[in-house]
C-alpha positions in Angstrom: 97.8 118.3 123.2 96.3 115.9 125.4 92.9 114.5 125.4 91.8 116.9 128.3 92.6 119.7 126.6 90.9 118.9 123.5 88.0 118.1 125.6 88.4 121.6 127.1 88.6 123.2 124.0 85.3 121.4 122.1 83.4 121.9 125.3 82.6 118.2 126.1 82.8 116.1 129.1 82.6 112.7 127.4 85.9 110.7 127.3 84.8 108.3 124.9 83.2 110.3 122.6 86.6 112.9 122.4 88.6 109.8 122.0 86.9 108.6 119.0 86.7 112.1 117.4 90.6 112.0 117.7 91.0 108.5 116.3 88.5 109.5 113.0 90.8 112.9 112.7 93.8 110.8 112.8 92.5 108.4 110.1 91.2 111.4 107.9 94.8 112.8 108.2 96.7 109.7 107.3 94.4 109.4 104.0 95.6 112.7 102.8 99.2 112.6 103.9 101.6 109.5 103.8 103.7 108.6 106.8 106.6 106.1 107.2 107.6 107.3 103.6 111.2 105.7 102.8 113.4 106.5 99.9 115.0 103.3 98.2 117.3 103.7 95.3 118.0 100.7 92.9 120.7 100.6 90.4 119.4 99.5 87.3 121.8 96.6 85.3 122.4 96.0 81.5 120.4 92.9 80.8 118.1 92.5 84.0 114.5 93.0 83.9 113.5 92.1 87.2 114.4 93.4 90.4 114.1 92.2 94.2 111.8 94.6 96.0 112.3 95.2 99.9 109.5 93.3 102.2 108.7 96.0 103.9 107.5 97.7 101.0 103.6 98.5 100.9 103.3 100.8 98.1 105.2 102.9 95.4 104.7 106.2 95.4 106.9 107.1 92.4 109.5 106.0 90.1 112.2 108.3 88.7 114.7 107.6 86.3 117.6 109.7 85.7 117.8 111.0 81.8 114.3 109.5 80.8 112.7 111.7 78.1 115.2 114.3 78.4 118.9 115.4 77.6 120.2 116.8 80.8 120.4 114.2 83.0 117.6 115.0 85.3 115.5 112.6 87.1 111.9 112.1 85.7 109.1 110.2 86.8 107.8 107.6 85.1 103.9 107.7 84.2 101.6 105.2 85.3 99.9 102.7 83.0 96.1 102.9 83.8 95.4 100.2 81.0 96.9 97.0 79.9 100.0 97.6 77.5 99.0 97.4 74.0 102.8 95.6 73.3 103.0 92.4 74.8 106.1 91.2 76.0 108.5 89.0 74.2 109.0 86.4 77.0 105.1 86.4 77.7 105.2 87.9 81.2 
């Protein structure tokens, strides 16, 4: 839909105001739906604790691990911690 069509539907003749409304609507839609989502798979290596994440990463939405708290080799999300962990790391990190 073009700006002119939008202006005809809402009944306005002020282009600046119509564009401002469209920008506000786009920002609101972006809050509720993720855009530019990419999936990255990283294999876990025995004995390795830290992994390098992509430089383009902005936000991690979900982490899933195969066979985590289940016995049927299904992928399951790892719950996010809301507080500091009670058990401290052995190496102090």
